[in-house]
N, C-alpha and C positions, 0 to 999 in steps of 0.2 A: 304448537308446543306439545299438545297431546300426541300428535303424530310422531314427533321426534322421540318422545319418551317411549312409545311402543316400538318404533323401528330401531332406535338406538338406546337400549337400556343402560349401556355403560355411561352415557351422558348424565343420566340421573344420579348414578353412583358418584361420579366425579363432582357433580354439583353438591351432593350431600357432604362429601369429604372436605371440599373447599369451605362449605358453610361451618363444618365442625372446627376447622382450623381457625376460622374467624371468631368463633365463639370461645376459643381457649384464652385463658388469661395470660398475661406476660410472664408470670411466675411459672406456669406450666410449661411454656415454651422454653424458658431458661433451664428448667429442670431436665427436660429432654436433651437439650444441647449439652449440658454438663455430663449427663450419663454417657452420651456418645464420646465426649472427650476422655472420660474415665476409661471407657472400653479401649480406646485407641492407646492410651497411656499404658494400660495393662499389657496390651499386645507388644508395645515397644519395650517395656521392662522385661518381659519374658524373653524377647529376642536378645536384649542386651546381656541378660544373665547367661544365656546359652553361649554368646560370644566370649564373655569373660571366662567361663569354664573351659572353653576351647583353647583360649590363649594360655591359661594356667597349665593345661595339660601339655601343650607344646613346649612351654618353658621348662616344665618338670622333666620332660623327655630329653631336652637339650642339656639340662643341668646334670643329669645322671649319666649322660653319654659323654660329657666332657671330663677330661682328666686334668687334675691340678698338677701341672708339670713342675712348678717352681718350688715344690716342697718334697724333700726326700724322706721316706718313711722306711722303717724296718719292716720285715715281713709280718711280725706280730702286730705292729701298729696298723698296717694295711688291713689285716683281718679284723681288728677291733673297729676301725672306722667303717669298713664295708658293712659290718653287721648292724650298724646303726642306721643305715639308709632305709627310708620308706617304712620305718617301724612306727608303732603307736606313740613313741616318744615325741614325734613331730606334732602330735595333737594335744600334748600336755599344756595346760594353761600356765603361762609364765607372767610374772609380775616384776616391775622395776625394782632392782636391788643395787646395793653398793657393796663392792668387794674391796676389802682392805688387804693389800698384798705388799710383801717386802721381797727384795731380790738384790743379789750382788751382780752388777753389770760387767764385771771384769772380763768375762769370756763371751760377751754378747755385743752385737752391733746395734745397741739401743733398745728402747722399749717397743717402738712401733714396728709392725710387720713390714718386711722389705723383701721382695722377691730374691731368692737365692741366698739370703742372709739368715744367720741364726739370731733370733730376737726373743725377747721375753714374751711378747704377745703370741708368737708362733707356738712356743712351748705351752703356754696357757690354753690356747684355743684347741690344740690337739688333745690335751687331757680333758678339757671340758666336753668335747665331742664324745670322747670315749665313755665318759660317765653320764652322758645324756643330759648335761646341763644346758647344752645348746643343740640346735638341729643342724643338719647338713647345710641347710640354707644359710643359717647364721654363721656357720663355719666358713663357707665360701665368701659371704659378704657380711662383714661384721655389723654394718648398719642395719641389716635385717633383724639383728638381735638388740638394736638400740645401744650398741657398745660405744663408750666414750671414756677416755682416760683423762684424769685431772691434769696431768703434766706429761709432756713427752721428754724422756731422758735420752741423751746421746750415747754414742759408743763408749763403753767402759764406765758409765755413770750408774750408781746404785740408788736404791730407794728403800727407806725404812718404813714409810707409811704412804704408799701410793694408793689412790682410790680410783676404781673403775665403776662406771654405771652400766648396767646391762639387764636385760629381762631374763629371769631364771625361774625354774619351778620351785615348789615347796619341798621340804624334807631333804635338804642337801647333806651329803656325807662329806664334810670337809676333811676329816682324818683320812678317808680313803683316797680322795683326790690328791692330797699332799704326799701320800705314799708313791704316787705315780709321777709327781712333778720332780724335776731335778732338785737336789737338796739345797741349792742356793736360791731357790724360788719358794716362797711360802705364802699360802693364803691364811690369814689370821682369823677372819670372820666374814660373814655375809649378813647384811642387814637390809630389811625392807625399807624402801624410801617412797616418797610421793610419786605419783604417776608421771609428773613432768620433770622429775629430777634429772639434772645433767651434771656429772661430776666436774666437768671443766667450767661450764658457764656459771654454776652456782658456788664455785670456789672463790672466796673473797680475798684470800692471801695464801702465799706459799712460803715455806721456810726451807732453806738449803743449808747444809754444812759443808765445809771444805777442810779436810784434815791433811796436814803436811808437816814435815820435819821443821823444827824451829831454826835449824841452820840455814833454811831458805832465806831468812831475814838478816843473816850475818853480813858484815861489810865485805863487798866483793873484792876489795883490794887486799884483804888479809886472808891468811890460811888458817883453817880450823879443822879439827878432827870431828867428823860427823857424829861419832858415837858419844864423845865426851862434851860436846858443845851444849851450853845452857844459855838460853836467852836472858838478857838482863832487863831491869825495870825501865831504863831509858828507851830501849828499843821497843818494848811493849807500849810505852806511852806514845811513841811516834807512830806506831801501828794503829793505835786507838784513834789518834787524830785523823789519820788518813781514811780509815774506815768510816768515821763519822761524817766526813765530807761527802760521801756517797748518799747520805740520807736525804729524804725529801723528794720532791718532784723535779727531775732534771732531764735534759735531752741526752740520751745514751746512744746516739747514732754512731759514735766512735767505738762502742763496745759490742757491736754486732756486725753483720755483713749485709750488703745490698739495701741499706737504708741511708737516706740523706738527712741533713739537718732539718729540712722543711717537712719531712714526713711526720704527721701527727702521732703515729704509732711509736715513734722513737722516744717519746716522753713516757717515762715510767716513774712510779712512786715507790721508793725504798723506805719501809717503815723503820727498820733498825738494821745496823751492821756492827757486830761486836765479836768478841772471842771468849772462849772458855780458858780456864787456867791450864798452863802447859802440864803435860804428863809424860811418863816414860812408856815406851812400847815394850813388848816382850823381849826385844833384842837390846834394850838398854838405851836406845836413842830417844831424844826428847821430841815430842810431837805437840802440836797445838791445833785446836779446832775453831775455825771461823764460822760464825752463824749470821746468815743474812735472811731477813724477812721482807717480802715485798708483795704488792698486789699481783704482779705478773712479771715474767722475765722473757727476754728475747733470746734467740739462738746465740750461744757462746757468751752471753752477757756476763754471767757470774765469773766464768773463767778469765775473761779479759779484765774484769774489775780486780780480781785477785792478782792477776799477772802484773798489772800496773802498780798495785799496792806493794808487791814484793820488790819490783824494780826501784821504787822510790825509797823504801826502807833500806835496801842494800846500797843505794848510792849510784845506781846506773842512770838515774834521771832525778829531777827535782819535783817538788810539789807543784811548780808552775805548769808542768805537763798535765797534771790532773785538772787544773783550772782551765787550761786550753781545751781539754778533751770535751768539755761541755759547750764549747763554742762552735761556730760554723766550720772551723778548720777540720780537715780530714787527716787524722794523725796515724802514724805507724806505731801501733801498740802491741805488746806481747800477749799471748794467750796461755794461761797455765794449763798443765796436763789435766785430762779428765779423770784420772785415777782417784783423786781425793774427794771428788764432788759427790754428794749424796742428797737426794730429795728426802728431807727429814719429815716434814709434815705438810699436809694440805688442810687449810682451815675453812670451816663452814659455819662461821659465827652467825650470819644472818639466817641461814637455814635452821640452825639449832634454836635460835630465838623465836622463830615463827612456828616450827613444827616439832621441836624437841620435847615440848611439854604439853602436846595436844592429846596425850593418852593413847595415840595410835602409832606413833613413830618414836624411835630412840634417837637421842642426839648423836651426831657423828663426831664424837670426841675421843673414842677408843680407850677411855681410862681403864676399862676392865682388862685390857689386853697389853698393858704397858710392860708387865714382867716378861711375857712371852716375846714381845717385840724387842725389848732390850737384849734379851738372851740371844735372839737371832742376829741382831746387829753386831753384837760383840763376837759371835762365833763365825759369821759368814761375811760380814761387810768390813768391819774394822780389821780383823785378822788378815783378810785378803789384801787390804791396803798396805798393812805392815809388811806382809810377806812379799808382795809384788815390788814395793819400794826397796826392800832389803836386797832382793835378788836382781832387779832390773835397773835400779837407781834412776827411774824415769824423771823424778824431780831434779836430782843432781845434774843429769845430762841436760835438762831443759835450762837450768840456771846458767850453764855455759854458753847459751845462745842469746842471752839478754843483751850483750854488748853489740849484737848485730843489728838491733833495732835503732832507728834514728830518733824516735820519740818526737819527731817533727812532722811537718806536712808531707804526706806521701807523694813521691815523684810521679806515680802513675795516675794520680787523681788531682784534678784542678780544684781550686777553691770554689765551693758551690755558691751560686748567686741566689 
């Protein structure tokens, strides 16, 4: 052993090292192992961060190299938008907010953005980008700005109190942005909301109105002058009974498209359906406004509900058609024009009850803005409906088509099993 230690000194060192390992406690061994794992994790995290930054850089280069071809801008708009790219505005901290907006949809192809179409959202996003409310990234992909509308309105449909949730910076100049928006689109206010607020998911009810000439309910077998016609009490009572029939939870598969009787989503809850007292338009014709409130509505549902109600009151069909419409049969029902339909109010009762009095958030009831909203509705929404109906007679022309519907099982659709 002495010989080996002299001739091979490294053997002695190895023996001492092995002995030191044996003398270490279990805790010391675990501590060393954990330190090695931490070092490896730090190296991996550093490499991951480098990879993420590289991917972000590549995406940014692709984004700014890409042209958004489906929107046409004026030379001035192109300059305004280009000046906002890659500026410090992209780094401004943004918080979840609720935008209260009103608009006349007469000259637009609905609320939602649609390639090649003039829509309310397209006008709104262009101006928000110009005023640095949103970034270029949020402009290109609205989900990056956490954008959500409370309800989607179709072509020609207006809104008095539409609500959109989106992340926005502080100190917004609403007056300035309204000056750049078309006059038939108006932002009334912007309110801070909770971080998880979603204008669609947290809306517990929606109220729509439908304004139309009262002559729409006149007996189809008689001739009346559209300007001098005045609806009588018996007709109003009949209308009331029909509208009330829609209330409650029912299967509305006949009042939309691409849904069958067994689809659970075809069941909707109508809270109330009534009307306001008839009134005269600026042209002297009598109009009436129907008011329907429900938890949610399907595509074309309200227009078909109004269309069938008109057909029954006029005598084109009977009340039995309405009863059959809630059954399994697939019926041929008329759909009223979109002109008179207005999204009146979106309701946030549960949100207001939970957060409206917490001292941090305001309730989403818009009471402070009612005067401004009503003035806008009268000037840009109601007047547009009056004028368009007076010039184009869209409702009167549609009434002439009611006799073409069978109000019976559709020939192109078999009875669903």
